[in-house]
N, C-alpha and C positions, 0 to 999 in steps of 0.2 A: 458938838459932834452929833450927827444924826444916828438914829438907831437902825440896825439892820432889819430888813423885813422879817415878819414872823416866819414866813416860809419862802425859800428861794426857788422861784419857778425855773423850769427848763428854758434854755435859750440857746440859739446856735452859737458855735464858737468859730473863730476865724483861724488865722495863722496857717493858711494853706500854701503860702509862698507864691501867690499869683504874680507879684512883682519881684520875687526873690528866687528866680530859677536856679541860682547857685546852690540852694539847699532844699528846694521844694521836693517832697517825696522821699527824702533820705531818712535814715534812722535817727540822725541828729535832730531833724525837725520834729519827729515824734517824741524824742526824749526831752525836748525843751518846750513842748507844747504847754498850754495852760492846764490841760488835763494831767500831764505828767508832773507839773509842779504841784497841783492839788494832791496827786497821789503821794508825792514826796512829803508834803506837809502832813498828810494823814499818817504816813509811815513813821514820821518822827513822833507825833503825838501818841501813836499806838506803842512805839518802843518805850517811850517814857512811862506810859501807863503800866507796861509790863514790868519795868524796873521798880516802880513804886509798889506794885503788887507783890513782886518777889521779895521786897524788903518789908512787906506787911505794913505798908504805909497807905495802901489803897485796896479796895475790895477786888478780889480776883475776877469777879463777874463783870465789873466795870471795865477792867483792862482787857478781858476777853472780848467784850462787845466792841471796844475800840479796834482791836486787831481784826475782828470780823468785818467791821466797816471799812477798814483800810484795804482789805483784800478783795472786797466786793465792789468792783468798778461800777456796777449798776447803781450802787447806793451812794456813790461819791457826789457831793454837792456840785452843782453845775458851775463851771468856771466863769461863764459869761455873767451869771447872776452874782457870783462872788465878786467879780471885777467891778460890777456896778455898785454893789454894797460896800466895797473896800474904800470908796471915796469918803465914807463917813469917818473912818479912823486912819486912813492913809496907808493901810496895808491889808492884805487879804486874810490874815490870820484871825482878825477880830470877827468878821462875819462867818468864817469857817467854824470858829468855836461855838458861835450862836447856833449854827445849823447842826453841829455835832450834838450839842446839848438837847436840841429838839428831837433829833433822831434817837438819842438814848432814852429820852422821856417817853417817846412813842412806844418803846420796847419795855417800859417800866423798869429801867436800869439806872442806877445812880451814875452821876458824872464825876464821882470822887477820884477817879484815876486820870481825869482829863486836865492837863495843863497846870497841875499844881506846882508851885515854886518856879514856874517858867514865865517868860515874857514873849511877846510876839517876835522880837528880833531873834531870840534863841531858836525858835521854831523855823522861821524863814531862812535865816543864815544857814542853819544846819541842813535844811531841805535843799537849799541851793548847792551846798557842798556835795550832797548825794547826786544831784543832777550833774554837777561838774565831773564827778568821778565816773559816772556812767557814760557821759558823752566822750570823755577822754578814752575810756576803754574801747569804745566803738572806733574812735579816730585812730587809736593805736592799731586795731585790727586792719583798718584800711591802709595805714601807713606801712605796715609790714607787707601787705600785698604789693603796694607800690614799690617798696624797697626790694622785694624779691624780683620783680620785673626789671628794675633798674640794674640790680646786681647781674642778672643774666645778660642784659644788654651790654653792660660794661665788659664782661668777660668775652662775649661773642664778638665784640667790635674793638678789641684791644689793638688790632693792627689795621683798622679801617681808617685810612687817611682822610682828613678833612682840613679845611682852612679855619684857623682860629681868627676871630674878629675882635679887634680892639677899637672902641669908640665907633662901632658899626663898620669899620674898614678891615679888609684882609690884613692879618698881622704876620703870623708864622704858621707852619704846619702843626697840626695836632692829630689826635685820633678820636673818633667819636666815642670810643669806650671811656676815655678820660672825661669827656663832657658828661656822659651818663654817670660816671663815678662822682663827679662834683655834685650833681643833683642828689645822688645817694648819700653823700657825706652830709649835706645840709639837712636832708631828711632824718638821718641818724641823730644829728645834733638836736633837732626839734623833738624827735621821739624820746630822747633821753630827758629833755626838759618836761615834756608832758607826763612821762612816767613819774618823775620826781614830784610834780605838782599833784598828781592823783594820789600818790602815796602820802603826801603831806596834808591832804584835805582834812581839816580839823573839825571837831565838834565845836559849836558855839553854845555855851550854856552858862550865862551869868546872871540871870534874873533881871530885874528892872533896870539896874544901873551897873551891873557887873560885879556886885558884891556877893551875890548868892545869899542875901540876907533871908529871903523867904524860904529858900531851900534849907538853910541851916536851922531855921525855926521848925520846919517840917521834919527834918531828920534828927533834930534835937542835939546835933553836935557838928562842928566843922569837919571833923574827920569822916563822919558818916556821909555828910554832904559831898565830900570829895570822892568817896567810894561810889556813891550813886552816880556821880558825873562820869567816873571812869567806866562804870558798868554800862551806861548809856552809849558812850563812845564805842565800847566793845560790841555792843548789840548792833549798832549801826555800821560797824566796820570803818569808823573814822578815827583819825589820829586824836590823841588826847593832848590838848595844849596845856602849857603850864598855867595859864590864866585866860579868862575870857578875852576875846579880841574884837569886841563890839565897836570900838573906835580905832582899832589897829587893823587896817584892811589888807595886810600882806597876803593872807590866804586867797583873797579875790584877785589881787594883783599878780600873784605867782601863777595861778591858773590862767588868767587872761594873757599874761605875757608869754607863757608857753604856747597858748593857742595862736597868738599873733606871730610867734616865731615859726610855727608850722605853716601858717598862711604865707609868710614871706618866702619860705623854702618852696612851697608849692607854686607860689606866684612866679618866681623866677623860672621854675621848670616850665610852666605853662607859657610864659612870655617867650622863652627860647623856642619852644615847640611852635608857637604861632609864627615866629620869624622864619624858622627853618622849613615850614610847610608852605610858605608863600610860593606860588607856581614858578616865579622867576628864580627861586633857590631850589625848591623841590627835594630837599634832603630827607624830610620826614613827612609822614601823613598820619593823622590820628584815625582810630578805628571808626567805622561807620555803623549805623544801625537803622533799621526801618523807621521812618518818620523823623530822623534827626538830621539837622544841617540844611534843611531846605529853605528856600526864599519865597516870600509871598508874591514876588514880582518877577524873579529871574529863575526859571526852572533849571537852568544849566548849572546853578551854583551848588556846591557842597561845602557849607560853612563849617569851620572847625569849632563846633559849639562846646565840646568838653573843655578845650583850652580857654575859650572865651569865658566860660562860667567860672573856672578856677581863677582866672586873672581878675575877674570882677570881684570875687570874694576877697582876694588879696588886696585889692584897692580899697574895699570898703572896711576891712578889719581895723586898720590903725585908728580910725576915728573913734571907734567904740573903745579901744584901749586908752586913747587919750581921755575920754570921758571918765573912765574908771580911775585913772591916775588923778584927775582933777577932783573927783569925788573923794578919793582917799585923803587928799590934802585938805579937804573941808569937813572931815569927820570929827566935828567938835563936840564938846561936852561929853555926856555919857550916852547920848543917842543923837545922831546927826539930824539936823533940820533940813532935810532935802537931799543931802549928799548920799545918804543910804538908799533913798528911793531912786536916785538917778542910776544907781548901779544895776538894778534888776534888768531893765530892757537892754542896757549896753552889754551886760555879761551874757545874757541868753542869746542875743543876736550874734555876738562874737563866737559863741559856741556853735550856733547853727552854721555860720559861715565856714568855720573850720571843719565841722563835720561834713558839710556839703562838698567843700573843696577836696577833702581827703577821699571821699567816696568817688568823686569824678576822677581824681588823679589815679586811683587804682585801676579804674576802667581804661583811662587813657594810656597808662604805661603798659598794662598787660596786652593791649592790642596795638601798640605803636608800631607803625611800619617804618623801616629804615632802608634808605636807598644809597648804598655805598657808591654806586656808579655816579650818581649825581654829586656826591661829596667829592669824589676824585675829579670830576669835571670842573666843579667850582674851584678846586685847588689849582688845577691846571690853568684855568682861565685867569686866576690871580697872577699867574706867571712866576718865573723863578725869583722875582723880586721879593717874594715872601721869605726867601732865605737870606735876605739882606743882612740880618743880624749875624748870621754865620759867616757870610762872605766878608763882612767888615772885620770880624775877629780873625779870620784866617788870611785874608788877602789885602787888608787895608794898607799894610806896610809895603807890599810888593807892587801895588799899582803905581804907574808912573806919576800920577797926580797925588799919590798918598791917600790917606783916608778921605780927605775932602773930595778928591777926584773920584774915588769909588762911590762916595755918597751921591755925588752929582749924577753919576752913571746909573745908580740904582733909582734915583728919583725919575730920570727919564724912562727907565723901564717900568716904574710904577704907573706912569701915565700912558703906557702902551706905545711909546714912541719908537722903541728900538727892540732888536732881538738881543736880549741880554747875554745869552750864552755865546752868540757869535762875537759880540763886542768884547767879552772877557777873553775869549781865545785870541782875539786880534790885539788887545791892548796889554795883556799880561805877558811878560817875558817867558819864553818856553821853558827856560831852566827853573822858573819859579814854581810852576805847577804843570804837571803833565795832563794830557787829555783825560786819562783815566782818573786822576785825582780831582780834576774839575768836575767830571761826571759824578763822582762820589760826593763831592761837596754840594752839588745841586740836587742830590737825591733826598726828597723830603722824608723818606723812611729813616734816614740817618740823623734826622734832627727833630726827634720827638722826646728827647731827654729821658726822664725817669717815668714816663707815662705808665709803663707796665707795672712798675713797683707801686706807683700811686694808686693805680686801679686795684691792685691786690690789697693794699692797705685799707682802702675804702670798703672793699667787699668783706675783708676780715673783721673790720669794726662793726659792720652791720650784722654779720653772722654772730658775733659775740653778743650784740644787743638782743637779737632774736632768740638766741639760746638762753639768755638770762631771763627772758619774759616767758619762756615755755612753761606750761603747767607742771 
């Protein structure tokens, strides 16, 4: 193992998202940057130093210096230099500790409050849980914005007729409000999962192999070691697990799975919006902004960039989740040989993608333009055949050819070959159904089922979630 350099020089850091526009420039990008991870590592070390000092197991001056370093961003070790030095020990905590000891020595302060009774995995896993919780908090803020917009759209368009599509083809009538309510319900599901994952994000503090042996020696009793661990969890605002989870990676999987669920919900929304704003459909249009949506070669184009970026994030996310599940299944011994290391980039990129998609979705839904006239025109273009399900249930037995004959008639109508209404009036016995009854049967407003109730249910559930999250 190579030794870290005596002093870590400044070097430029990357992670600007040049090829990741789904999250570039978002709060999640900043929260998962190398600098943010370094800050979280320092926060954990400082909090532990304070716990030790509070218990009179370390000098208060040493703990205070660690806290001062953690709060002073200008004094933070350079992430790029740490990354380079981390190849010597396989993780960034080792060179971070060397740099902290150097900085403390420069100030003439003891390092007695630094990292005592802990190991690299304790600090890194705990720091990543802080990052997870912070990103989720930001994602939740954006999801609530998105949900508010969808709830308003669902209510405003509870009677806006549209054609529902099944396997890409016109199926039966629906209302756009119900489509928005479905997006809202998926978002509410995801927000609940994310909230649970953030609340469950635990401290990891097990020492070299999860026994807390060094901490018991330091504290002079198992009970006191347990109390110190609980105090650290309280200080950092993390959950206190029953035991260290160094090779049980459920906390990582729980957060990652919730993030992937949010990506899936937002991906479906974006994919639907992309389809519905195709010019030949024209039912929706995403908001525009200066400099957004242009083409380098075709000046007439206004590309739906927000929807595209959300969809790209949803497509990229599952691969990172798969990596995390694979790593969890390979978390062997008392410190995994590579599986632990594989988690870090997968988890942080998944968090970035989720944060980016949530931020873009809030902007998309708050400015989404809805065109009810186009929805009605597309429904009318689909023809009365979209009411085939209702016609079969009501009139299949009355048609001279029976249900099979009516199905054949509806198939012809689906191909645009006949005037369905005229043929029904012609073929159905007058005593079977009056003109007024046939008109009512063919009215799409009369065949949207429980749409209004379902919209209300989705809106009420979201409102309950929002109220439960209020400060």
